[in-house]
N, C-alpha and C positions, 0 to 999 in steps of 0.2 A: 138228337139233342142231349148233351151231357146231363146226367143226374145231378141235383144240387147236393153238395156235401152237407152232412149234419155236423153241427159244432161238436168238437170233442169235449169230454168231460172237464169241467172247470173253466172252458172258455166262455167269454161273455156271448149270449145269444143275440144275434143281430135281428132287430126287429124292424117292422116297416116304418116305425117312427123314426129311427135313427138314419134311415136312408132317404128321408123325405126332403132333407136339406142340403142338397148338393148344389155346388156352384152352377152348374149347367142348367139347372132346374130354375134357379133364381134368375138367371140370365134370360131364360125363356119367358119366365114371368114378367121381367121388366120389359122385354121386348113386346110381349103381347098388349100389356096394360099402356105402354107408351104410345103405341099405335093408335090408342083411343082417346088420347089427351087433346082437348080443345083450348084455346086461349082463355076461355072462361074458367077452366080448371087451374090454369097457371095463376089466375087472379085470386081464385079460392084458396090455393096454397099459400100464396103471399099474405092473405088475410090473416093467415094463422102463424105467421112468421115468428113472433115473439114465444108463442106456446112452444114451437118446436126448439127454438134457441134455449129457452128455460129448460126444456126437458133434456136436452143434450147436456147442457151445464150442470144440471143438478143431479142426474142419474148416472152420469159419466164423467165426473170432474177430473179423473186421470188420463182421459183419453183424448188428448190434444188433437190428434188427427181427426177424429170423428167430429169433435166440435168445429174445427176449421172447415171440413168439408160441409157440414150443415150451414155455416155461415157464408161461405163462397158460393153455395148452391142458391141460397136466397138472394145473395147479391147479383148473382148471374140472371136469376129469374126476373128480379126488379129491372135490371138493366135491359133485359130482352122486352119486357112488357113497356118499358118507357121509350123504346126504340133506341137505346144508347149503345146496343150491342148487336147491330144488324148482321154482323158477320158470323155469328154464332147459329150453327145448324139448328133447326127445330127438333131434330132427333134428339140432341143433347139437352135441350130444354125439356122435352117430354120425358126423358129418362130420369132427370132430376126432379121433375114435378111428381112422378110416380114414387121415387124414393122418399120425397117429403111427406106424401100421404102415407105411405108404409109407416115412417116414424111417428106420424100423429096419430095412428090407429093404436089404440090401447091393446086390442085383442089381435095379435098376429102369430105367427108360428110359435115364438117363445113370448108368453104374456109379459108385458112390460113391468107388471107388479112383482115379478119374481126377483128378489134381490140378488144382485151380483150378476146375473146372467140375462135379465129381461130385456136389455138393449143389444145384446149380441146379435141377433138376427137383424135388428135395425141397422147396426153397423155395417154388417156384411151386405145388406142390400145397398146402402149408400156407396160402400166401397166399390161393388161391383157395377153400379150405375156410373161411379166415376170412371172406372176401368172401361166400360163399353163406350163411354163419351170422352175418352181421354184426348183425342185429337181437337175436339172442339174446346174442352176445359183448358188444355194448353194454349190454345189460341187466344182464349179469353185471358188467362193469367198473364200472357206476354203482353196483351192489350192493356191490361190493368197494372202491369208492373208488379205482379204477385209471384213469388218464387214457385214455380211449377211444382217442385219436390214437396213444398209445404202442403200442397193440396192432394196431389196423386201419391205421395209417399213412396216409399220403396225404390224400386229402380226405374220406375216410369217417369217420364218427364224431366229428367235430370239436365237435359241439354238446352232446354228452353229458358227464356227469361234471365240470360247472362249466366247460366250455370255451366260449369265446365262439364265436358262429356263424362259419363260414368266410366269408360275405359278408354285408354289412349288409343287413338286411330293410327292405324299402320301407315308408314310413310309410302307415298307411291313408288312404285318401282321405276327406275330410270329405263326409258325406251332404249332398247339396244339396237344398234344400228344394224341393218341387214348384212349378213355375210355374203361376201362376193365369191363366187366360184371362179376359179382360175380358168381362163379361156384357152 
């Protein structure tokens, strides 16, 4: 096993705290907690909808994607609970429920009361939950006629809900006729 390198003089020392928040770890956390979500948990999250919407709007006024994701998450949870969106897999519902509970928790990896960065971890958790449930979210957006890119952001979901593909598709090659051998 190789020996760990010591940081050189003047380089920042990497601590355990800085390596705690890796996307793969957040995905594992989301998957683990989502497996425990029951329908009553969805109801409990929905009961706190306004609190979460207000928190996202006041703490992150310049983060439109985060606010849209919170709003769509609650819309999807509400439609699931009312039976209006039975085509959405429960795995997507449970991922979004976990993300909403994480948002509603004041004490998480980065405490929410820290100005400027308090909701950074909440936004990352929600973004990763949306990424993990992208297929179901895209399906929901198409069903509700919501632009997919406005919820998934970035390069994901641009082809759904009437959006043009993110890159031009190559034209299919014409089939060549089989070559005949002289007899």
